[in-house]
N, C-alpha and C positions, 0 to 999 in steps of 0.2 A: 479809334485805335484802342486796343486793350493792352495794358502793361502790367501783368502779374509778376510777382517776385517768386522765383523758384528757390526753395531751400537747398543747401549744399548736399543734403542726403537724398534729394529727389531729382528727377528729370521729367520734362514734358515731351512726350512723343506727339508731334503736331501733324494733323491731317489737314490738308488744304483741298477743299472740294472732293474729299473722300480719298485723296492720295497722301501717303506719308512723305513729308518733305524733310524730316530730320528730327533730331533730339535736341532740345534746348534747355539751357540752365547750366550751372546755378546763376542766380542773380535776376535782374529785371529783363524780361523778354517782350518783344513786340508781336502782337497777334491781331489779325483782322477780324473784327466782329462779324458774325453770321457766315463767314467764309471759312475761318479756321476753327477746328475743333482739336482738343488735346486729351491725352490720357496720361495720368500721373503714374510714374513708375518709382517705387521705393528701392533705393540701392543699398539700404542697410542690411546687415546680416540678420536672417530670420531663422526660426527653427520650428520643427513640428515632430510629432511622434508617428511612426509607422505602426499601424494596428497589428496586434499579435497574429501570427499565422504559423502553420505547421511546416517544418522543413526537415529534410534528410541530410545527414552528414556522410563524409567519405567512409567512415568506419562502420556504417550501418546504424548509427544512433539516430533517433527521431526526436526532435525538440520542438517546443513552442517558443518562438523567438519574435522579437520586435526590434525597433531601432529608434534612436533619436538623431535627426538629421539637421545640420546647419548649412545654410546655403545663402547665396546673394546673387543678384542680377548683375551680370558683367556687360551685357549689351542690351540696352533698353529697347532699341528698335526691333531686334530679333525676338525678344521676349513678348512683344506685343503682336508681331506678325505671325509667329509660329504656334504659340499655345494660347488657349483662352483662359484656362485656370492653371496657373503654375503649380500650386501646391498639390492639387489632386493628381495632376499628370506626373509630377515628380514622385509622389508617394507610390503610384503604380509602377514607375520605372525602378525605384529603389527596391521594391518587393521582388520584382522580376529578376533583377541582377543579383540580389542577395540569395535567391533560391539556387541559382547556378553557382554562386561563390561558395556557399556553405557546403555544397556537394564536393568541393575540392579540399575541405578542411575536416580534421577530426574534431570530436567533441572537446577533447582536452585543449587543443590549440585555440578553439573558439572561446573557451572560458578564460584562458590566459590573456588573450589579446582582445579587449573590447573595442579599442579604437583602431579600426582597420583602414590603414592608409591605402592599401591596394584596392580595397572595396571602393573607396572614394574615387580612385583613378578610373576604375572600370565604369562607375556611374557617370563620371565627367565625360567619358568618351561618347556617351549618348546625349548628354544634356548641353554640351557646349554649342551645339548647332541651334539650340533654342535661345542662346544668350544667358544661360543659367549655369552657375558653377557651384558645386558642392564642396564645402570647406571641411566638413567632418561628419563621420558616421559612427555613432556608438551603438554597437550591437548589444542587445539586452536579451539574455537567455532567461525566459520566464520559468520554464519547467522542462524536464526530460521525460518524454513519454516512453522511450526505449533506450536502454544503455547499450553500448557497443559490446561485441564479443571480447573475450580476454585477449585474443590474438587479433589485432587490427589487420584488415585487409588493405592492400595497396595495389597500384597498377602494375608493379613489377613482380608480384607474388601470386602464384596460381593457387586458388582455394583448394581445400581438401576434396577428395574424390566425391563426386556427386552421387555415386552409386550407394555409398554408405549413408550419405545425408538423406537419401530418399526413404530410408527405413525409419520406423518409429523409434523413439529413444531406447526402449528395452531391447528391441531387435538389433539396433545399431551397436549397442554395447556388446551383445553376444557376438555379432559379426566381427567387431574389432578384436575381441579376445581370441576368436578362432583364427583370424588372419595372423595375429601376433604369435600365437602358439604354433601355427603350422609352419612359420618361418624358422622356428628354433628346434622343433622336434617333428618327426614323421607322424602323421595322423594314423589312427587305427579305426576300424569299422565302428567301434563303440563310441568314438568321440564325435562331437558335433564338428562338421566340416563346412568350410565355405568354398563352394565350387563355382568357378567363373568359366563359363563356356562361351567362347567368342569365335563364331564363324567369320564374322566381319565386324568392323566398327559399328555398323548399323544394327547388329544383332547381338546384344550383350544381355546376359541373363544372370541373375544372382539367385542361387538356391541355398537355403540354410536348412539342412536336414534336421528333422525333429521339431521344426517350428511351423512347417507347412506354408512358409512365405515364398512367393515367387513374384517377380516383377511383372506387372501388367504391360501391355503394349504401350500405353501412354507413358508409363514410368521410364521406358527406354528412351523416350524423346526428352531428355533432360536439357537444361540450359547449356551444359557443357557440350552435349552432343550437337545441339543446334549451332553452337559457336564453331565447332570443328567443321560442320557442313558449310556454314557461311564462309569460313576461311578458304575452303576449297573452291568456292564459286567466285571469289574476288577477281575482278578483271577491269581493264580500262573501259570496256564497253559498259559494264555495270555502273562505273563511276560517271561516265558521260550521261547515262540514262537517269540517274537519281540525283547526283550533285548535292548531297546533304550529309550532315554528321548527326548521329543519333546516340543517345545515352539511354540504356535500359536499366531500370531498377527492378530486380526480380525478387519478390518475396517468396521464399521457398517453404515447403511443407513443414520443415523442422523449426521454423521461426527465424532462420537466418535470412539475411538480405545481401544479395550480391549485385555488384555493378558490372555491366558489360557495355562496351562501346562498339559502334560500327561507323567508321569514317569513310564515307563514299563521296568525298569532296576533292580528293587529290590522288595523284599517282595511280596505282592499281587498286587502291582501297586498303583499309586496315581494319582489323577486328581483334578484340582482346578483352582482358579483365581490367576493371578500374575506370579511370577517367581518360577521355581522349586528350590529345595534345592541344587541340583547339576547343573553343567553347562550342558545345553541341547546339545545333539548330533546333532540335526537338528532344525533349526528355519524356520517356514513356515509363510509367510504373504499372507493373502487372504482377499477378500471382503466378506461381509456377504452373498451376492448373490451366490458367487462361493462356499462357504461352504455349503449353502443349496443345491446347485446343486450336490455337491459331495455326501452328505449324503442321498439324495433321489435317487441316482443311475443314475441321468441324465448325469453326467460327470465322466469319469475315472480320477484318480489322474495323470497318466502319460500324458494323452491328455491335461489336464488342465495346467500341467507344460510346455509342448511343445508350447502351445498357449499363454503362458505368464500370465495366470490368477493366477498362484501360483508362488511366489518368494521363492526360497529355498536356505538356507545357510547351508551347511553341505553335508553329504554323500547322494547322490541321491538314491542309492540302499536302504539305511536305511529308507529314506522318503517313498519309494514305499511300504514298509512293512505295511503302514497304510491301504492299500487296503484290507488286511485281516480283520482289525478291522471294516472297513466300511461295509464289507459283513455281519459281525455279527450283526451290528446295523440294517441292513435292514431286518434281519430275523424276 
């Protein structure tokens, strides 16, 4: 008979002939030699640092961020049964949850509140089933790679017209002046004019006389145009077919970054600007050019992912379901 003494801050998870028979301690416990084996579990609060990584914010800012995490084992048996390496598994989970959490926050709010209680709650939703509980997460902003625009975007505000955003900066300024002047005074043949010819929503053209600029066919397929087409295709059948929620981070030609969501997990589906009401199953980051290429059929989603033109966070199989939606858009 073996009679080890278990300290108050530890527990022995005992295996008898390979099967867990329970958690023992603190104090003196009785174990059978050669039959019982045990694993020591430390119940004390421990901490570690999450390695720095790049993340996006709700207002379009891009930051290098890390975190200091404090946690403890709440259920010794689950912690032994479910995970092999608590610290590495927890670090991966914290990074994944933080990525989605920061997308819901502006840069200013992240800097003001370093100790995020809501972030701890979201992490605990995933870790309690392992017998691990996170006590505190301190977010550390190391550097800002890209600052947000002066006017922050949010889910209830529609961004400015994508038609002007498609122009280069000098041409966009000219177009804005022309549009503003045409609304206050009648234009003359000698003035620069901004002419919008629209036979349908799908055939929009911008011509600026004197500049020689005309939108190409690809430029007509803007993220806003795609959004309007997707909204027209939403249906209960499409929701039953896909059953997932997507977040799109679109890097536009003018350097702006817009967020779009597509929720095909409930009702007849929802699509719009900003963050969805529920946590997205998949987050996709693309440039505007890649998005145009996808929705014109020039590029397949899987080949774009393999070539690195799409950055995907989440289930790749769920992300590839979007190919069915793209086929419907091309019809």
